[in-house]
PAKOLRO-839191 format. One line per 5 residues: their letters; for each residue x, y, z of N, C-alpha, C. Coordinates in nm, 4 decimals, padded with zeros to 6 digits. Example, Ala and Ser with C-alpha at 12.3 -4.5 7.8 and 13.67 -1.06 7.14 Angstrom:
<nufis>
AS) 01.3190,-00.5690,00.7800,01.2300,-00.4500,00.7800,01.3200,-00.3300,00.7800 | 01.2850,-00.2250,00.7080,01.3670,-00.1060,00.7140,01.2900,00.0030,00.7870 $
</nufis>
This chain:
<nufis>
MASVL) -07.4078,01.1748,15.5266,-07.3717,01.3126,15.5522,-07.4548,01.4043,15.4637 | -07.5209,01.4992,15.5249,-07.6058,01.5926,15.4514,-07.5204,01.6997,15.3853 | -07.5538,01.7310,15.2620,-07.4772,01.8314,15.1893,-07.5237,01.9712,15.2290 | -07.4446,02.0691,15.1919,-07.4795,02.2083,15.2194,-07.6060,02.2459,15.1444 | -07.6183,02.1960,15.0213,-07.7364,02.2263,14.9416,-07.8620,02.1681,15.0051 $
RGTIE) -07.8523,02.0447,15.0592,-07.9679,01.9839,15.1270,-08.0080,02.0676,15.2483 | -07.9097,02.1167,15.3228,-07.9388,02.2037,15.4370,-08.0056,02.3325,15.3945 | -07.9620,02.3881,15.2821,-08.0234,02.5111,15.2308,-08.1671,02.4861,15.1892 | -08.1926,02.3735,15.1221,-08.3294,02.3392,15.0820,-08.4184,02.3224,15.2046 | -08.3674,02.2556,15.3076,-08.4454,02.2375,15.4298,-08.4719,02.3710,15.4982 $
FLQDF) -08.3732,02.4630,15.4972,-08.3936,02.5968,15.5538,-08.5026,02.6704,15.4771 | -08.4972,02.6652,15.3431,-08.5986,02.7329,15.2621,-08.7362,02.6709,15.2828 | -08.7388,02.5394,15.3034,-08.8656,02.4727,15.3303,-08.9220,02.5181,15.4650 | -08.8362,02.5261,15.5677,-08.8808,02.5741,15.6986,-08.9232,02.7206,15.6920 | -08.8580,02.7966,15.6059,-08.8902,02.9385,15.5887,-09.0271,02.9579,15.5248 $
GLFDV) -09.0754,02.8579,15.4494,-09.2059,02.8662,15.3849,-09.1982,02.8971,15.2369 | -09.0803,02.8834,15.1789,-09.0649,02.9136,15.0370,-09.1564,02.8268,14.9516 | -09.1639,02.6982,14.9808,-09.2419,02.6064,14.8985,-09.3906,02.6082,14.9320 | -09.4248,02.6488,15.0536,-09.5648,02.6492,15.0954,-09.6340,02.7835,15.0758 | -09.5565,02.8922,15.0721,-09.6167,03.0244,15.0642,-09.5631,03.1042,14.9461 $
VLPFL) -09.4330,03.1226,14.9392,-09.3739,03.2156,14.8434,-09.3923,03.1670,14.6996 | -09.3521,03.0445,14.6702,-09.3623,02.9949,14.5324,-09.5072,02.9821,14.4837 | -09.6001,02.9274,14.5634,-09.7405,02.9279,14.5169,-09.7936,03.0703,14.4962 | -09.7551,03.1632,14.5850,-09.7972,03.3023,14.5683,-09.7471,03.3584,14.4366 | -09.6178,03.3405,14.4072,-09.5607,03.3930,14.2837,-09.6245,03.3289,14.1606 $
LIFAI) -09.6501,03.1995,14.1661,-09.7115,03.1301,14.0537,-09.8514,03.1845,14.0243 | -09.9341,03.1917,14.1262,-10.0712,03.2391,14.1068,-10.0719,03.3859,14.0661 | -09.9862,03.4681,14.1286,-09.9778,03.6093,14.0916,-09.9415,03.6234,13.9442 | -09.8400,03.5498,13.8991,-09.7952,03.5610,13.7604,-09.9030,03.5148,13.6631 | -09.9703,03.4055,13.6942,-10.0743,03.3546,13.6045,-10.1916,03.4515,13.5969 $
IFAIL) -10.2404,03.4980,13.7108,-10.3544,03.5905,13.7120,-10.3176,03.7214,13.6443 | -10.1991,03.7741,13.6737,-10.1559,03.8997,13.6126,-10.1459,03.8847,13.4605 | -10.0895,03.7739,13.4133,-10.0768,03.7522,13.2693,-10.2137,03.7409,13.2027 | -10.3069,03.6729,13.2673,-10.4417,03.6603,13.2107,-10.5089,03.7970,13.2035 | -10.4971,03.8756,13.3103,-10.5579,04.0083,13.3110,-10.4948,04.1001,13.2070 $
EKTLI) -10.3638,04.0915,13.1904,-10.2952,04.1742,13.0903,-10.3368,04.1347,12.9487 | -10.3491,04.0051,12.9246,-10.3802,03.9576,12.7891,-10.5249,03.9839,12.7510 | -10.6169,03.9621,12.8445,-10.7590,03.9708,12.8117,-10.8170,04.1116,12.8248 | -10.7478,04.2010,12.8941,-10.7954,04.3388,12.9163,-10.9328,04.3410,12.9829 | -10.9572,04.2458,13.0716,-11.0869,04.2362,13.1396,-11.1173,04.3619,13.2200 $
LGKES) -11.0162,04.4187,13.2828,-11.0373,04.5353,13.3683,-11.0248,04.6671,13.2930 | -11.0202,04.6619,13.1627,-11.0191,04.7824,13.0807,-10.8808,04.8183,13.0299 | -10.8786,04.9331,12.9548,-10.7557,04.9817,12.8941,-10.7218,05.1197,12.9482 | -10.5932,05.1518,12.9397,-10.5484,05.2875,12.9696,-10.5846,05.3763,12.8509 | -10.5622,05.5056,12.8646,-10.5931,05.5992,12.7564,-10.5062,05.5728,12.6331 $
DGGPK) -10.3886,05.5145,12.6525,-10.3007,05.4831,12.5392,-10.3354,05.3491,12.4745 | -10.4380,05.2810,12.5227,-10.4806,05.1546,12.4643,-10.4211,05.0322,12.5310 | -10.3241,05.0489,12.6180,-10.2611,04.9367,12.6864,-10.3420,04.8927,12.8078 | -10.3045,04.7822,12.8693,-10.3775,04.7334,12.9875,-10.3534,04.8223,13.1088 | -10.4464,04.8174,13.2004,-10.4327,04.8920,13.3264,-10.3443,04.8107,13.4206 $
KNLNS) -10.2134,04.8339,13.4143,-10.1169,04.7533,13.4891,-10.1366,04.7647,13.6395 | -10.1627,04.8859,13.6902,-10.1793,04.9021,13.8352,-10.2996,04.8233,13.8864 | -10.4113,04.8357,13.8175,-10.5317,04.7648,13.8586,-10.5135,04.6135,13.8441 | -10.4516,04.5713,13.7344,-10.4266,04.4287,13.7137,-10.3358,04.3718,13.8219 | -10.2335,04.4469,13.8609,-10.1415,04.3972,13.9628,-10.2081,04.3906,14.1000 $
IVALV) -10.2946,04.4850,14.1309,-10.3650,04.4814,14.2601,-10.4592,04.3612,14.2659 | -10.5347,04.3380,14.1597,-10.6272,04.2242,14.1570,-10.5492,04.0932,14.1646 | -10.4393,04.0830,14.0893,-10.3579,03.9615,14.0933,-10.2978,03.9408,14.2317 | -10.2553,04.0494,14.2971,-10.1994,04.0405,14.4322,-10.3031,03.9886,14.5306 | -10.4243,04.0433,14.5245,-10.5305,04.0013,14.6165,-10.5664,03.8549,14.5951 $
IALLF) -10.5814,03.8152,14.4686,-10.6171,03.6756,14.4403,-10.5064,03.5820,14.4864 | -10.3808,03.6194,14.4631,-10.2684,03.5340,14.5047,-10.2616,03.5234,14.6570 | -10.2840,03.6325,14.7270,-10.2826,03.6279,14.8741,-10.3976,03.5423,14.9279 | -10.5159,03.5558,14.8684,-10.6286,03.4732,14.9108,-10.6010,03.3256,14.8815 | -10.5381,03.2983,14.7696,-10.5044,03.1601,14.7343,-10.4084,03.1009,14.8368 $
VSANK) -10.3045,03.1758,14.8732,-10.2044,03.1255,14.9676,-10.2657,03.1056,15.1059 | -10.3664,03.1856,15.1379,-10.4292,03.1707,15.2700,-10.5148,03.0446,15.2787 | -10.5548,02.9903,15.1647,-10.6329,02.8661,15.1632,-10.5356,02.7483,15.1571 | -10.5133,02.6857,15.2691,-10.4143,02.5785,15.2802,-10.4446,02.4612,15.1867 | -10.5718,02.4287,15.1697,-10.6086,02.3150,15.0860,-10.5713,02.3400,14.9396 $
AVNII) -10.5913,02.4632,14.8917,-10.5558,02.4968,14.7534,-10.4054,02.4890,14.7322 | -10.3286,02.5369,14.8277,-10.1822,02.5308,14.8181,-10.1359,02.3860,14.8181 | -10.1974,02.3013,14.9003,-10.1602,02.1596,14.9033,-10.1884,02.0913,14.7693 | -10.2998,02.1255,14.7061,-10.3330,02.0667,14.5764,-10.2273,02.1061,14.4736 | -10.1935,02.2340,14.4691,-10.0928,02.2820,14.3730,-09.9567,02.2195,14.4037 $
STALP) -09.9197,02.2149,14.5300,-09.7892,02.1588,14.5676,-09.7791,02.0101,14.5354 | -09.8896,01.9401,14.5414,-09.8900,01.7982,14.5096,-09.8955,01.7744,14.3591 | -09.9724,01.8552,14.2885,-09.9949,01.8324,14.1454,-09.8796,01.8800,14.0578 | -09.8163,01.9909,14.0910,-09.7161,02.0487,14.0007,-09.5958,01.9590,13.9719 | -09.5401,01.8865,14.0689,-09.4302,01.7954,14.0309,-09.4735,01.6885,13.9302 $
NIALM) -09.5963,01.6389,13.9430,-09.6464,01.5400,13.8469,-09.6715,01.6030,13.7102 | -09.7184,01.7276,13.7090,-09.7387,01.7984,13.5826,-09.6044,01.8234,13.5156 | -09.5024,01.8596,13.5940,-09.3685,01.8790,13.5375,-09.3160,01.7490,13.4788 | -09.3409,01.6367,13.5452,-09.3010,01.5063,13.4917,-09.3740,01.4774,13.3611 | -09.5025,01.5100,13.3548,-09.5804,01.4902,13.2337,-09.5236,01.5752,13.1193 $
IVIAV) -09.4807,01.6963,13.1483,-09.4219,01.7834,13.0463,-09.2890,01.7260,12.9978 | -09.2078,01.6744,13.0895,-09.0796,01.6136,13.0506,-09.1043,01.4926,12.9599 | -09.2034,01.4128,12.9921,-09.2366,01.2965,12.9089,-09.2817,01.3430,12.7703 | -09.3660,01.4447,12.7641,-09.4144,01.4953,12.6347,-09.3004,01.5522,12.5510 | -09.2111,01.6289,12.6132,-09.0975,01.6849,12.5399,-09.0045,01.5734,12.4924 $
SFLMM) -08.9846,01.4712,12.5749,-08.9022,01.3576,12.5336,-08.9634,01.2863,12.4145 | -09.0942,01.2700,12.4180,-09.1643,01.2079,12.3057,-09.1465,01.2904,12.1786 | -09.1631,01.4219,12.1895,-09.1465,01.5081,12.0729,-09.0028,01.5064,12.0213 | -08.9057,01.4961,12.1112,-08.7666,01.4857,12.0675,-08.7444,01.3550,11.9914 | -08.8049,01.2467,12.0381,-08.7921,01.1199,11.9667,-08.8566,01.1290,11.8286 $
LGVFW) -08.9707,01.1955,11.8176,-09.0316,01.2154,11.6867,-08.9411,01.3012,11.5984 | -08.8783,01.4011,11.6567,-08.7900,01.4889,11.5816,-08.6685,01.4179,11.5249 | -08.6248,01.3117,11.5907,-08.5112,01.2341,11.5412,-08.5456,01.1713,11.4065 | -08.6683,01.1262,11.3904,-08.7095,01.0574,11.2689,-08.7751,01.1501,11.1672 | -08.7906,01.2771,11.2000,-08.8547,01.3741,11.1113,-08.7535,01.4271,11.0114 $
KTEEF) -08.8019,01.4986,10.9131,-08.7126,01.5624,10.8164,-08.6334,01.6723,10.8864 | -08.5396,01.7293,10.8159,-08.4552,01.8330,10.8761,-08.5175,01.9712,10.8641 | -08.6474,01.9783,10.8608,-08.7171,02.1063,10.8584,-08.7735,02.1356,10.9964 | -08.8407,02.2479,11.0065,-08.9002,02.2849,11.1353,-09.0051,02.1810,11.1745 | -09.0001,02.1395,11.2993,-09.0900,02.0359,11.3494,-09.2220,02.1013,11.3892 $
DFKDN) -09.3294,02.0691,11.3172,-09.4609,02.1260,11.3447,-09.5615,02.0123,11.3550 | -09.5702,01.9547,11.4733,-09.6558,01.8389,11.4973,-09.8027,01.8739,11.4781 | -09.8420,01.9959,11.5148,-09.9821,02.0366,11.5081,-10.0316,02.0417,11.3638 | -09.9535,02.0978,11.2743,-09.9981,02.1105,11.1356,-09.9733,01.9844,11.0542 | -09.8595,01.9187,11.0767,-09.8249,01.8020,10.9956,-09.9036,01.6770,11.0346 $
ESKWY) -09.9316,01.6604,11.1598,-10.0027,01.5412,11.2091,-10.1175,01.5847,11.2992 | -10.2176,01.6494,11.2392,-10.3236,01.7115,11.3201,-10.4068,01.6093,11.3973 | -10.4300,01.4903,11.3417,-10.5094,01.3901,11.4138,-10.4340,01.3396,11.5363 | -10.3040,01.3128,11.5211,-10.2238,01.2686,11.6341,-10.2122,01.3807,11.7375 | -10.2041,01.5040,11.6901,-10.1963,01.6189,11.7807,-10.3212,01.6257,11.8681 $
VFFSF) -10.4383,01.6081,11.8076,-10.5639,01.6101,11.8834,-10.5671,01.4933,11.9819 | -10.5244,01.3749,11.9376,-10.5231,01.2574,12.0254,-10.4325,01.2803,12.1464 | -10.3093,01.3267,12.1217,-10.2167,01.3478,12.2325,-10.2607,01.4634,12.3222 | -10.3261,01.5641,12.2658,-10.3806,01.6720,12.3482,-10.4882,01.6175,12.4414 | -10.5730,01.5296,12.3890,-10.6768,01.4675,12.4712,-10.6147,01.3824,12.5820 $
VMFVA) -10.5127,01.3036,12.5471,-10.4452,01.2198,12.6471,-10.3828,01.3070,12.7558 | -10.3194,01.4162,12.7163,-10.2575,01.5061,12.8149,-10.3633,01.5719,12.9038 | -10.4787,01.6065,12.8452,-10.5864,01.6648,12.9255,-10.6384,01.5644,13.0279 | -10.6568,01.4394,12.9856,-10.7037,01.3354,13.0782,-10.5997,01.3137,13.1882 | -10.4713,01.3094,13.1498,-10.3651,01.2921,13.2495,-10.3645,01.4082,13.3479 $
LALIF) -10.3840,01.5288,13.2988,-10.3890,01.6468,13.3858,-10.5070,01.6384,13.4831 | -10.6223,01.5955,13.4316,-10.7395,01.5800,13.5185,-10.7142,01.4733,13.6255 | -10.6506,01.3626,13.5868,-10.6197,01.2568,13.6835,-10.5197,01.3042,13.7883 | -10.4224,01.3847,13.7466,-10.3241,01.4380,13.8416,-10.3929,01.5256,13.9454 | -10.4820,01.6135,13.9016,-10.5506,01.6999,13.9975,-10.6493,01.6216,14.0833 $
MGAYQ) -10.7118,01.5183,14.0277,-10.7993,01.4332,14.1097,-10.7182,01.3596,14.2162 | -10.5961,01.3204,14.1813,-10.5095,01.2539,14.2785,-10.4580,01.3492,14.3850 | -10.4482,01.4777,14.3521,-10.3974,01.5759,14.4478,-10.5066,01.6285,14.5410 | -10.6327,01.6166,14.5001,-10.7433,01.6682,14.5807,-10.7795,01.5669,14.6891 | -10.7583,01.6046,14.8140,-10.7835,01.5160,14.9272,-10.9273,01.5329,14.9778 $
IAPGI) -11.0047,01.4249,14.9730,-11.1402,01.4265,15.0276,-11.1344,01.4185,15.1798 | -11.0533,01.3267,15.2268,-11.0291,01.3078,15.3691,-10.8791,01.2835,15.3843 | -10.8264,01.2911,15.5060,-10.6822,01.2674,15.5214,-10.6400,01.1310,15.4650 | -10.5505,01.1342,15.3677,-10.4999,01.0114,15.3077,-10.5870,00.9530,15.1981 | -10.7002,01.0151,15.1664,-10.7907,00.9637,15.0631,-10.8113,01.0727,14.9580 $
SLLSK) -10.7604,01.0462,14.8378,-10.7783,01.1427,14.7299,-10.9052,01.1111,14.6523 | -10.9477,01.2083,14.5743,-11.0661,01.1894,14.4908,-11.0420,01.0768,14.3899 | -10.9226,01.0691,14.3361,-10.8887,00.9649,14.2395,-10.8936,00.8258,14.3029 | -10.8389,00.8115,14.4238,-10.8429,00.6805,14.4895,-10.9870,00.6420,14.5244 | -11.0699,00.7394,14.5578,-11.2115,00.7123,14.5866,-11.2830,00.6633,14.4609 $
VFSSI) -11.2551,00.7286,14.3461,-11.3168,00.6865,14.2200,-11.2707,00.5463,14.1830 | -11.1399,00.5190,14.1942,-11.0883,00.3865,14.1606,-11.1425,00.2794,14.2540 | -11.1571,00.3104,14.3814,-11.2093,00.2090,14.4736,-11.3563,00.1803,14.4465 | -11.4323,00.2809,14.4029,-11.5730,00.2562,14.3710,-11.5861,00.1798,14.2402 | -11.4919,00.2034,14.1442,-11.4956,00.1287,14.0185,-11.4534,-00.0160,14.0412 $
SGGIL) -11.3499,-00.0353,14.1220,-11.2965,-00.1706,14.1390,-11.3874,-00.2606,14.2208 | -11.4880,-00.2046,14.2830,-11.5737,-00.2845,14.3692,-11.6824,-00.3608,14.2973 | -11.7044,-00.3416,14.1678,-11.8177,-00.4072,14.1051,-11.7902,-00.4550,13.9651 | -11.9000,-00.4790,13.8947,-11.8917,-00.5299,13.7580,-11.8370,-00.4238,13.6631 | -11.8439,-00.2996,13.7048,-11.7943,-00.1910,13.6204,-11.6466,-00.2084,13.5877 $
QSVLI) -11.5724,-00.2682,13.6795,-11.4300,-00.2922,13.6549,-11.4114,-00.3858,13.5361 | -11.4856,-00.4935,13.5300,-11.4744,-00.5888,13.4192,-11.5141,-00.5243,13.2877 | -11.6198,-00.4475,13.2889,-11.6651,-00.3799,13.1673,-11.5606,-00.2781,13.1218 | -11.5055,-00.2026,13.2139,-11.4061,-00.1015,13.1797,-11.2791,-00.1648,13.1235 | -11.2314,-00.2691,13.1850,-11.1113,-00.3375,13.1356,-11.1380,-00.3980,12.9980 $
GAVVI) -11.2535,-00.4577,12.9792,-11.2887,-00.5136,12.8485,-11.2960,-00.4065,12.7410 | -11.3553,-00.2924,12.7738,-11.3646,-00.1825,12.6772,-11.2267,-00.1290,12.6407 | -11.1378,-00.1195,12.7371,-11.0021,-00.0719,12.7094,-10.9284,-00.1702,12.6191 | -10.9391,-00.2993,12.6474,-10.8714,-00.4009,12.5658,-10.9257,-00.3990,12.4229 | -11.0566,-00.3943,12.4077,-11.1163,-00.3895,12.2738,-11.0756,-00.2616,12.2021 $
GVIVG) -11.0732,-00.1493,12.2721,-11.0318,-00.0229,12.2121,-10.8885,-00.0261,12.1629 | -10.7996,-00.0868,12.2411,-10.6596,-00.0976,12.1999,-10.6478,-00.1877,12.0771 | -10.7180,-00.2987,12.0756,-10.7127,-00.3900,11.9615,-10.7658,-00.3218,11.8354 | -10.8799,-00.2545,11.8452,-10.9364,-00.1842,11.7300,-10.8413,-00.0733,11.6838 | -10.7822,-00.0018,11.7760,-10.6869,00.1032,11.7404,-10.5671,00.0492,11.6653 $
IIVFV) -10.5148,-00.0633,11.7090,-10.4003,-00.1256,11.6405,-10.4404,-00.1711,11.5008 | -10.5583,-00.2310,11.4885,-10.6048,-00.2777,11.3575,-10.6223,-00.1594,11.2618 | -10.6837,-00.0511,11.3079,-10.7024,00.0669,11.2238,-10.5681,00.1254,11.1836 | -10.4756,00.1331,11.2761,-10.3436,00.1897,11.2472,-10.2682,00.1065,11.1444 | -10.2749,-00.0257,11.1570,-10.1999,-00.1139,11.0672,-10.2635,-00.1183,10.9279 $
TKKPK) -10.3948,-00.1149,10.9198,-10.4612,-00.1343,10.7906,-10.4931,-00.0059,10.7159 | -10.4721,00.1099,10.7735,-10.5068,00.2335,10.7024,-10.4085,00.2571,10.5889 | -10.4609,00.3170,10.4808,-10.3773,00.3464,10.3652,-10.3043,00.4777,10.3902 | -10.1799,00.4846,10.3490,-10.1080,00.6102,10.3622,-10.1680,00.7164,10.2713 | -10.1487,00.8422,10.3060,-10.1981,00.9528,10.2239,-10.1284,00.9503,10.0890 $
GDDD) -10.2051,00.9735,09.9838,-10.1474,00.9781,09.8508,-10.1331,00.8412,09.7862 | -10.1756,00.7346,09.8527,-10.1673,00.6000,09.7961,-10.2949,00.5720,09.7209 | -10.2877,00.5664,09.5869,-10.4083,00.5505,09.5048,-10.4324,00.4068,09.4605 | -10.3625,00.3102,09.5146,-10.3756,00.1705,09.4717,-10.5108,00.1147,09.5010 $
</nufis>
């Protein structure tokens, strides 16, 4: 038995909320915020951003974006995975916070090397998500094309070997490094 909420979601989906309205609002908000922050289109006489001009440019860009079906499909496919990635990152930070002192949790300043490492991992994950969302042909994403070309040759063996060696070296470095302030 379908719930009332499921029926409402299906109605909103048929209405185009997920295909038109939400991508439009997202792109409009992002473009408008960038224009307001950077003052690319100039300042008013009072020194503030030109809100009218910024809103018109953001409106035009958002409408053009929504009219491009392929761009909307990429965003619609990628954003749920990006949200999952954010939930995983926040969960990880909460787990770190459990073992941290009772002060303000500042991962960037306290553990700058780990911060850079995790930022790099998140960037790679983001790139992979968008590669998976970009369809080269119906049913074939850019990511699946790259993986199929890698898996077809000797490059697969080299890549797997490099990953295994990298993990082993990383574990050895992590286990054998001296803690900060240890003068022994």
